[in-house]
N, C-alpha and C positions, 0 to 999 in steps of 0.2 A: 206336803208341802210337794207342788209342783216341780220337776225337773230345772223350770226357770227361776225358781225361787231363791237359785243360792249364788246370788252376785258376788260372792266374795274373794273367790279359789284366788285370783290373781291377787289382791291385797294380803290374802293368806300367807301366798311364796313371798311378795316382796316383805312383811312384817319381821320372818322368818329369817331371810336373809340379811337383812339390815339388822337384826339384832344379833347374827355374827359376824357382821363384820366384813361378809363378802360384797365383793365388785359386782354390777352386772356383766363385764367381760369375762371375772372370774368364772362363776357361776355357770354361764355361756360355754366354756374352755371345756367344763367338767362335763356337763351336759351333752358337747358336741353339737349347738345349736348358735345362732349369730346374738348377739349382745341387744341389737333389735328386735330377736323374736322375743328375748325373754322379758322386755318391755312392752310389747306389744299383749304377753300374757299377762304383766302385772297390774298393766293397766285397763287390759278388758275387753282390749280393738280385738285380741284373738284368743281362742282356745287351745292348749295342749291338747296333742296325740297322747293316748295312750301308754307310748313307749316314751314320749316326753316327760309327760306328769309324774311316771315311776322316777325317770331319772334324775328329775329336779329333787323329788320325793327325798331319792334315797341322794342324792347328791349334801340334800339339809337335812338329813336324818329324820327326818319328820314321816310319820305314818299314814298310810291314807287313812285310817278313822280319823287321826288327828285332823285331816283335811277337812273330813264332814264334819267334824264337832267343832272345830272355828268356824265353817261358812253358816253354821243352824247358829252357833251361840252371835258371831254378830249380827245376821240378819235378825236377831228375836231381841238386840240391844236398842232403845231405845235414841234417838240424836237426842244430841245437851241440847238447852236452850240459850239464848244469850243472857251472860249473869247467873248461870247456876254454878254455885258454886263446887258443886259434888265433880272429881277427878275424875277424869275421860276414865272411861276402861277402854285396855286396848286388847288387841286381836289376841297377843302372848297371855293378858290376863284371864280374856274371855277362854283360852285354850283352857287353862288351870284349872277353871272351874264346870268347866265338861266333863274333865278327862274323869271315868269309873261311871258313867253315865251309863246304864242300862236303858235298848231300845227294845220294845219286848214288854213281854213273852207275844202281844200280840201284835203285830204293824199292816194294818189296813192298807190298802194300795193308796187310796187317797193320803195317806201319812209319813209315805216313802221322801224323804231325803235323794234327792238324785243330783248328781253332775252328769253334763251335756259338754263332750270334747271334742276334738277333730275330728274334721267328715261324720258329724253327728252320733256320734257312739254315744249313751246313753248308761250310766251305771248308775240303779239304784239298790241303797241299802235295805237291807231287808231285815236285819234286827243286829243289835249288837247285846257280848255280856261280859263282862271285866269281871276279871283282870283277864281273861282270855285274849290273846292279838288276832284274830280272824278277820278279814274283808268276806262278806259276804254279803253276795251282791247279785241281784237282776241284771243281767248286759243284753244291749241290743243293738245289735250292728247293723242298720239300715243299709238299703244296696248300694255298693261300691264304700261300704266302711270298713276300714283299718283303725289296727293299731300304729299304723306308722304311716303319715301321709307321702314320706320317701322313701318307705320302701323297705327300710328295713327291719332288722332286727333287736328284740330289746332282751337286757338281760336284771333282773331285780331278785332284792331277798326274798324267802317263800317256798312253800310246796303251793302247788297249785293244782286245783279239782274241777272239771266243769263239763253240765249236763246240761247239753242241747234239747228243749223246749220242742221249736219250730225254725222252718231255713232252715239254711245252707251255710257252713262256714267252712274255710280254709285255714289249716294251722300248718305252718312251718315250727318245725321244730329241729335245731338242729341245721342238717344238713336234708331232711325231706320232708315233703308237700304229703299235708294227710286232709283228705276228705270227710268231713262229719255231716252229718245230718241227723233230724230227730228222733232221739232215744239213745242216741252215743252219750260215751262219757269220757273224759280224758284225763289223765293225772301225772305230773312231770312235776322235776325242781326248777324253779322257776328262772334259776340260775344257768340254766340251759338255755339256748339264744333261741327266739320263740317269735311271729306274730302271728294275728290273725287278719284275715280279710273276707269280705261276704261279694263272693261272683255272681250269686246272684241276683233276682228280681224279686226275692220277697227282704223282707226283714228278718235277721236271725234271731232268736230269743233263746238266753241261756241262762242255768244258775254255776255261779261260779263262787265257791271257796277258795281263799289264797292264806294262806296259814303261816304265818312267821318267826 
């Protein structure tokens, strides 16, 4: 499944927000963005940055695994035709039916699920092995790509491990900036304020594990 084939990220966010009785303004205040921005994300008019997506999922109590699962299941659910008596499948019902589904043991490049985020950052899912809660991702930061378009730092649950395959990436961890190149690896608690940006002219590609 290509990177552009998971269109329901915004729908997934809206469904979870509505199910919890959370207003646009309340979620926006928790995330630290405008209600207009949340609305644009939910309607697919804009994509969240890495930091905004983590903030939204943390506020709603949804894991990154669940975002992928719901988007994939929703994309594979046939549309209802007029007069069809079958009850509609909601995103939450789709999520429930996809939990615990193993991805692998082999995932070919053309079969990867992917999300395209703000500034062109791409997350490609490399596998899942229930019941382990691990985000196993191939991450691409294009030139000028950042984890937060406004340049801020993010915090989220989990422990983060990363390995740079190609290109260069700048990690800001707390008050320290670190230059990463091919062959470098990182590991830290994701609750430490951090951000990523690609100041180079080539895409930076790496493998990330986030263990919750």
